[in-house]
C-alpha positions as CSV (number, residue, x, y, z in Angstrom):
1,X,-75.8,-7.1,197.7
2,X,-77.2,-6.7,195.0
3,X,-78.4,-2.8,193.8
4,X,-82.5,-3.7,193.3
5,X,-84.0,-0.9,190.2
6,X,-85.9,1.3,191.2
7,X,-88.6,1.6,188.0
8,X,-90.2,4.6,187.7
9,X,-92.8,5.3,185.6
10,X,-93.2,8.7,184.2
11,X,-92.2,8.1,180.6
12,X,-95.2,6.9,179.0
13,X,-93.7,5.6,176.0
14,X,-91.1,3.5,178.1
15,X,-89.8,2.3,181.4
16,X,-87.5,4.5,183.0
17,X,-85.2,2.5,186.0
18,X,-82.4,4.1,187.9
19,X,-79.7,2.5,189.7
20,X,-79.7,3.6,193.6
21,X,-76.1,2.1,194.0
22,X,-73.6,0.1,192.0
23,X,-75.5,-1.5,189.1
24,X,-75.7,-5.1,188.7
25,X,-77.0,-6.3,184.9
26,X,-78.3,-9.6,185.4
27,X,-81.7,-8.8,186.5
28,X,-82.5,-5.6,183.9
29,X,-84.1,-8.5,181.0
30,X,-86.3,-10.1,183.9
31,X,-87.9,-7.0,184.7
32,X,-88.4,-5.6,181.6
33,X,-89.9,-8.7,179.5
34,X,-91.8,-7.4,177.3
35,X,-91.2,-3.8,177.3
36,X,-90.7,-2.2,173.6
37,X,-88.9,1.0,175.0
38,X,-86.4,1.3,178.6
39,X,-84.0,4.3,179.5
40,X,-81.1,2.6,181.9
41,X,-80.0,5.0,184.6
42,X,-76.3,4.8,185.8
43,X,-76.8,7.9,187.6
44,X,-73.2,9.2,188.4
45,X,-71.2,5.6,189.1
46,X,-68.5,4.7,188.2
47,X,-68.3,1.0,186.6
48,X,-65.8,-1.1,185.9
49,X,-64.6,-3.2,182.7
50,X,-66.4,-6.5,184.2
51,X,-69.6,-4.1,185.0
52,X,-69.6,-3.1,181.4
53,X,-68.6,-7.0,180.3
54,X,-71.8,-8.1,182.0
55,X,-73.6,-5.2,180.7
56,X,-72.8,-6.0,177.2
57,X,-74.1,-9.6,177.6
58,X,-77.2,-8.6,179.0
59,X,-77.5,-6.1,176.6
60,X,-77.2,-8.0,173.5
61,X,-80.2,-10.2,175.1
62,X,-82.3,-6.9,176.2
63,X,-82.3,-6.1,172.2
64,X,-82.7,-9.7,171.2
65,X,-85.7,-9.7,173.4
66,X,-86.8,-6.3,171.3
67,X,-86.4,-3.7,173.6
68,X,-85.3,-0.5,172.6
69,X,-83.0,1.5,175.0
70,X,-81.0,4.5,175.2
71,X,-78.9,4.8,178.6
72,X,-77.9,7.7,181.0
73,X,-74.7,8.0,183.0
74,X,-72.8,11.0,184.2
75,X,-70.1,10.1,184.6
76,X,-68.0,10.0,182.0
77,X,-65.9,7.6,181.6
78,X,-69.1,5.3,182.8
79,X,-70.3,6.6,179.3
80,X,-67.5,4.9,177.6
81,X,-67.4,1.7,179.2
82,X,-71.6,1.9,177.9
83,X,-70.1,2.2,174.3
84,X,-68.1,-0.7,174.8
85,X,-70.4,-2.9,175.4
86,X,-72.4,-2.1,172.5
87,X,-69.5,-2.4,170.1
88,X,-68.8,-5.5,171.8
89,X,-73.0,-6.4,170.9
90,X,-72.6,-5.2,167.7
91,X,-74.8,-2.8,168.2
92,X,-74.8,0.3,166.2
93,X,-77.4,2.1,167.7
94,X,-78.1,2.8,171.3
95,X,-77.7,5.6,173.0
96,X,-75.8,7.1,176.0
97,X,-76.8,10.5,177.7
98,X,-75.8,12.3,180.3
99,X,-78.8,12.1,181.8
100,X,-82.4,10.5,182.3
101,X,-84.6,13.5,180.8
102,X,-82.6,14.0,178.2
103,X,-81.9,9.6,177.0
104,X,-86.2,9.9,176.8
105,X,-86.2,12.9,174.7
106,X,-83.5,11.0,172.6
107,X,-85.0,7.6,172.7
108,X,-88.1,8.8,171.6
109,X,-87.0,10.9,168.7
110,X,-85.3,7.9,168.0
111,X,-82.2,7.5,165.8
112,X,-78.8,5.5,165.5
113,X,-75.8,6.5,167.8
114,X,-72.9,5.6,164.3
115,X,-75.4,6.3,162.2
116,X,-77.0,10.1,162.7
117,X,-73.2,11.2,163.2
118,X,-71.7,9.3,160.0
119,X,-74.8,11.7,158.7
120,X,-73.3,15.0,160.4
121,X,-70.4,13.9,158.7
122,X,-71.7,13.4,155.0
123,X,-71.7,10.0,155.2
124,X,-74.6,8.1,155.9
125,X,-74.2,5.7,153.0
126,X,-70.7,4.1,155.2
127,X,-71.4,0.6,156.3
128,X,-70.9,-0.1,159.6
129,X,-69.6,-3.3,161.6
130,X,-69.2,-2.6,165.2
131,X,-67.4,-5.9,167.1
132,X,-66.0,-7.6,164.3
133,X,-62.5,-9.2,164.3
134,X,-60.0,-8.0,162.3
135,X,-59.1,-10.3,159.4
136,X,-54.9,-10.7,158.7
137,X,-54.4,-8.0,155.9
138,X,-56.6,-5.6,158.8
139,X,-54.0,-6.5,160.8
140,X,-50.9,-5.5,158.8
141,X,-52.6,-2.2,157.4
142,X,-53.1,-0.9,160.9
143,X,-49.1,-1.7,161.9
144,X,-48.1,-0.4,157.8
145,X,-51.0,3.4,159.2
146,X,-49.3,2.7,162.9
147,X,-45.5,3.5,161.5
148,X,-46.8,6.1,158.9
149,X,-48.7,7.8,162.1
150,X,-44.9,7.4,164.0
151,X,-43.1,8.9,161.5
152,X,-45.7,12.2,159.8
153,X,-47.0,12.9,163.7
154,X,-44.7,11.9,166.5
155,X,-47.6,9.6,167.9
156,X,-49.6,6.6,167.2
157,X,-53.7,6.1,167.4
158,X,-53.7,2.6,168.8
159,X,-56.7,2.4,168.4
160,X,-56.0,2.4,164.1
161,X,-57.5,-1.7,163.8
162,X,-60.3,-1.0,165.2
163,X,-61.5,1.5,163.1
164,X,-61.2,-0.7,159.7
165,X,-62.7,-3.2,161.2
166,X,-65.6,-1.4,161.9
167,X,-65.4,1.5,158.9
168,X,-63.4,-0.6,156.9
169,X,-60.8,0.7,154.3
170,X,-63.3,2.9,152.4
171,X,-64.2,4.4,155.4
172,X,-61.2,4.3,157.7
173,X,-58.8,5.9,154.6
174,X,-61.6,7.5,152.8
175,X,-63.7,10.1,152.9
176,X,-64.7,9.7,156.5
177,X,-61.0,10.0,157.5
178,X,-60.8,13.3,155.3
179,X,-64.6,14.4,156.9
180,X,-63.3,14.2,160.7
181,X,-59.8,15.9,159.7
182,X,-62.3,17.8,158.4
183,X,-64.4,19.2,161.3
184,X,-60.3,19.6,163.9
185,X,-59.4,22.2,160.3
186,X,-63.1,24.1,160.9
187,X,-62.7,25.0,164.6
188,X,-59.4,25.8,164.8
189,X,-60.1,28.7,161.6
190,X,-63.0,29.9,163.7
191,X,-61.6,29.9,167.2
192,X,-57.1,29.4,166.8
193,X,-55.4,26.4,167.4
194,X,-55.1,26.0,170.9
195,X,-58.7,26.8,171.3
196,X,-59.2,24.9,169.1
197,X,-57.6,21.9,170.6
198,X,-59.1,22.6,174.2
199,X,-62.5,22.4,172.4
200,X,-62.1,18.3,171.2
201,X,-60.4,17.0,174.7
202,X,-63.4,18.8,176.0
203,X,-65.4,16.7,173.2
204,X,-63.5,13.9,174.2
205,X,-63.8,14.1,177.8
206,X,-67.6,14.2,177.9
207,X,-66.9,10.2,175.6
208,X,-64.4,8.8,178.1
209,X,-61.6,8.7,175.8
210,X,-58.4,8.6,177.2
211,X,-57.1,8.5,174.7
212,X,-58.3,11.1,172.6
213,X,-59.4,14.0,176.1
214,X,-55.6,13.9,177.2
215,X,-54.2,14.1,174.1
216,X,-55.8,16.8,172.0
217,X,-55.5,18.2,176.2
218,X,-50.8,17.9,175.9
219,X,-51.6,19.5,172.1
220,X,-53.4,22.6,173.2
221,X,-51.0,22.9,176.0
222,X,-47.9,22.5,174.2
223,X,-49.2,25.1,171.5
224,X,-50.3,27.6,174.3
225,X,-46.2,27.3,175.6
226,X,-44.6,27.9,172.6
227,X,-46.4,30.9,171.9
228,X,-46.7,32.5,175.5
229,X,-43.9,30.7,178.0
230,X,-47.3,30.1,180.1
231,X,-48.9,26.7,181.3
232,X,-52.6,26.1,181.2
233,X,-54.5,25.8,184.2
234,X,-55.6,22.3,182.4
235,X,-53.3,20.1,182.9
236,X,-53.4,17.0,180.1
237,X,-52.4,14.1,183.2
238,X,-55.9,15.8,184.9
239,X,-57.7,15.3,182.6
240,X,-57.8,11.2,182.0
241,X,-58.5,11.2,185.9
242,X,-61.6,13.4,185.1
243,X,-62.6,10.9,183.1
244,X,-64.2,8.6,186.4
245,X,-65.8,11.6,187.9
246,X,-68.4,13.4,187.9
247,X,-69.2,15.8,184.6
248,X,-71.1,18.5,186.5
249,X,-68.1,18.9,188.7
250,X,-65.6,18.9,186.0
251,X,-67.2,21.0,183.7
252,X,-67.1,23.8,187.1
253,X,-63.7,23.3,188.1
254,X,-62.6,23.4,184.6
255,X,-64.4,26.4,184.0
256,X,-63.4,28.0,187.1
257,X,-60.5,27.6,186.0
258,X,-59.9,29.0,182.8
259,X,-62.0,32.5,184.3
260,X,-59.2,32.4,187.2
261,X,-56.1,31.8,184.7
262,X,-58.0,35.5,182.3
263,X,-59.4,33.3,179.4
264,X,-63.3,34.9,179.9
265,X,-63.9,33.6,176.1
266,X,-62.8,30.3,176.6
267,X,-64.2,29.3,179.1
268,X,-67.3,30.8,176.9
269,X,-66.8,28.1,174.1
270,X,-66.1,25.7,176.5
271,X,-69.7,26.2,178.7
272,X,-70.8,25.7,174.7
273,X,-69.6,21.8,175.2
274,X,-70.7,20.9,178.7
275,X,-74.6,22.5,177.3
276,X,-74.4,21.1,174.0
277,X,-73.5,17.8,175.4
278,X,-76.7,18.3,177.8
279,X,-79.0,18.6,174.1
280,X,-78.9,22.7,173.8
281,X,-79.3,23.6,169.8
282,X,-77.3,25.6,168.4
283,X,-77.6,28.8,167.9
284,X,-74.7,30.3,165.8
285,X,-71.9,29.4,163.4
286,X,-69.4,28.7,166.5
287,X,-72.8,25.9,168.1
288,X,-73.1,24.5,164.8
289,X,-69.1,23.6,164.1
290,X,-69.1,22.4,168.5
291,X,-71.6,20.2,167.2
292,X,-70.4,18.6,164.0
293,X,-67.1,18.0,166.7
294,X,-69.8,16.1,169.0
295,X,-70.6,13.5,166.1
296,X,-67.0,13.2,164.7
297,X,-65.9,12.3,168.0
298,X,-68.5,10.1,168.7
299,X,-67.4,8.1,165.3
300,X,-63.3,8.1,166.9
301,X,-64.1,7.7,170.3
302,X,-66.6,4.8,169.1
303,X,-63.0,2.8,168.0
304,X,-60.9,4.4,170.4
305,X,-62.8,3.0,174.0
306,X,-62.2,-0.3,173.0
307,X,-59.0,-0.4,173.2
308,X,-56.5,0.8,175.8
309,X,-55.2,4.3,175.4
310,X,-51.7,4.1,176.2
311,X,-49.6,6.6,177.8
312,X,-50.4,10.8,177.0
313,X,-49.8,11.6,173.4
314,X,-50.0,15.0,171.7
315,X,-52.5,14.9,169.0
316,X,-50.7,17.5,166.7
317,X,-48.5,16.6,163.9
318,X,-46.2,19.3,164.9
319,X,-46.0,19.6,168.1
320,X,-46.0,16.1,168.5
321,X,-43.0,15.5,166.7
322,X,-41.3,18.3,168.7
323,X,-39.3,16.6,172.0
324,X,-38.0,19.7,173.0
325,X,-40.5,21.6,173.2
326,X,-42.3,18.7,174.9
327,X,-38.9,18.4,177.2
328,X,-39.4,22.6,178.3
329,X,-43.9,22.4,179.2
330,X,-42.8,19.7,181.1
331,X,-40.0,20.7,182.6
332,X,-42.5,23.9,183.0
333,X,-45.1,22.4,185.0
334,X,-42.6,20.2,187.4
335,X,-41.7,23.7,188.8
336,X,-45.5,24.6,189.1
337,X,-46.0,21.9,191.1
338,X,-42.7,22.5,193.7
339,X,-43.4,26.0,194.0
340,X,-47.6,25.0,194.8
341,X,-45.8,22.4,197.3
């Protein structure tokens, strides 16, 4: 049964459409004909890949009609599939936010999904071409870059080809690449290595990324296990499953788990990741570093979301290669699971 969209006229400048049930996107162009601005609220519905493909086509039609859009989605995986749809529609501007109110404010303010993030990372002049097919040379370069990552860091990002087609060779391997690394390094210097990896994982979780969210959480677990011989309460395998759940529920689970496990400082920092994503204003240096990390992972996840995440890999240049540490950590997780059974 097709879902009827509820038209909510609570914004002076925009139509606001809410899906009471699982959204069906085909009616949107007719519903929004003649509208210059619209917010599409997907609630806490988990989109299927097929729905994302439909959204890409419909979104392209809406843009051609001259409608400026912002989307709201309370489920991270749905936000990720929205970015997939925008990317396929070769749209660098439209944003998807955590709720309707923030989406409406963002639409009124204007801006660009990729353009704003690039400006925040210090490379506003970089040209972007989302949705472009890779050339023969780019495919070969991506394979070479992947081999280099495996040899030097022990893991391989499955989206290097998309990085090259979206940001170009100069962007993917030049100043943009360095600015992305600086964002993580800044967090590490401020809070510590494993703590920074937890915060990076939660940042990527908010974007719906099935590669970066569990990958950074895995790196955090390995670093913490190496340093203490103990386990964090955030299992990277569970982190991938979080993506299809309500962010409100995951937020409560993460914060409670950190508090119960005796990590109150990390809990406070994790809470700021969630609050900043919900529109809070940065108030100190750590907030600014977290906001920069948000912009950095917006650019990375633009590309990672377009590809199958594959198996969970530790996104860290040292513990990603530490096979013995990984085996010992996995055994410790298995022992914990047996004790809980």
